[in-house]
C-alpha positions in Angstrom: 105.1 -19.1 147.7 105.4 -20.0 151.4 104.5 -23.2 153.1 104.0 -23.1 156.8 106.3 -25.4 158.9 104.6 -28.7 159.7 102.4 -28.6 156.6 101.5 -31.7 154.6 102.2 -31.1 150.9 100.2 -33.0 148.3 101.6 -33.2 144.8 101.4 -35.3 141.7 104.3 -37.5 140.5 106.3 -34.7 138.8 110.0 -34.8 139.4 110.1 -31.1 140.2 108.6 -31.9 143.6 111.3 -34.4 144.7 113.1 -31.9 146.9 110.0 -31.0 148.9 110.2 -34.4 150.7 113.3 -33.2 152.5 111.5 -30.4 154.2 107.8 -31.4 154.6 105.5 -34.4 155.0 105.1 -35.0 151.3 102.3 -37.1 149.8 102.0 -37.9 146.1 99.2 -39.0 143.8 99.8 -40.9 140.6 97.1 -39.6 138.3 97.7 -42.5 135.8 96.4 -44.8 138.6 93.8 -42.8 140.4 92.5 -39.2 141.0 92.7 -39.5 144.7 94.9 -41.6 147.0 94.2 -43.7 150.0 93.4 -41.4 152.8 91.2 -39.3 150.5 93.7 -36.6 149.5 94.0 -35.3 145.9 95.4 -32.4 143.9 92.1 -31.7 142.1 91.3 -28.5 144.0 94.7 -27.0 143.2 94.4 -28.0 139.5 91.0 -26.6 139.3 92.2 -23.3 140.8 95.1 -23.1 138.3 92.7 -23.7 135.4 90.4 -20.9 136.6 93.5 -18.6 136.9 94.5 -19.4 133.3 90.9 -18.8 132.2 90.7 -15.5 134.0 93.8 -14.3 132.2 92.0 -14.7 128.9 88.5 -13.9 129.9 88.8 -11.2 132.5 92.3 -9.6 132.6 93.6 -10.3 129.1 97.1 -10.2 130.4 98.8 -10.9 133.8 102.1 -9.2 134.4 104.6 -11.2 136.4 105.1 -8.7 139.2 101.4 -8.7 139.9 100.8 -12.5 139.8 100.3 -12.7 143.5 97.7 -10.0 143.5 95.8 -11.7 140.6 96.0 -15.0 142.5 94.6 -13.3 145.7 91.7 -11.9 143.7 90.9 -15.3 142.2 91.1 -16.8 145.7 88.7 -14.1 147.0 86.3 -14.9 144.1 86.5 -18.6 144.9 85.8 -18.0 148.6 82.9 -15.7 147.9 81.3 -17.5 144.8 78.1 -18.3 146.7 77.7 -14.8 148.2 75.1 -12.7 146.3 76.6 -10.1 144.0 75.1 -7.2 146.0 76.8 -8.4 149.2 80.1 -8.9 147.3 79.8 -5.3 146.0 79.1 -3.9 149.5 82.0 -5.9 151.0 84.5 -4.6 148.3 83.2 -1.0 148.7 83.5 -1.1 152.5 87.0 -2.5 152.3 88.0 0.2 149.8 86.5 3.0 152.0 88.2 1.7 155.2 91.7 1.2 153.9 94.4 3.8 153.1 95.6 4.3 149.5 97.4 1.3 148.2 101.1 2.0 147.4 101.2 -1.1 145.2 98.3 -0.2 143.0 98.2 3.6 143.0 99.0 4.7 139.5 100.3 1.3 138.3 99.0 1.9 134.8 101.1 5.1 134.6 104.4 3.3 135.4 106.9 3.0 132.7 107.2 -0.5 131.4 110.7 -2.1 131.4 112.1 -2.6 127.9 
């Protein structure tokens, strides 16, 4: 994961985020007190996205391999961004992208690769 310099990072109160404050403008929300903090920021969007990622693993993909996690996240992000676009337009967009791009070196034959033991 990469965070652009100068970003404002919003997190919950988990200790794992303590070190972020040294590098970024870090704002926390205590969910035992409120769902959003003064200033209107919250972590609800991120939590909702992660919940949909977990659900897609069971309902769509059935398994998400670690090396491909970023690609699955990108797909779910695309689905989120285009959720209000009609299915026909989504199909045409995907088909056009596939026809105008070269063969993917990442995905070409991935199902034929030998799995690590």
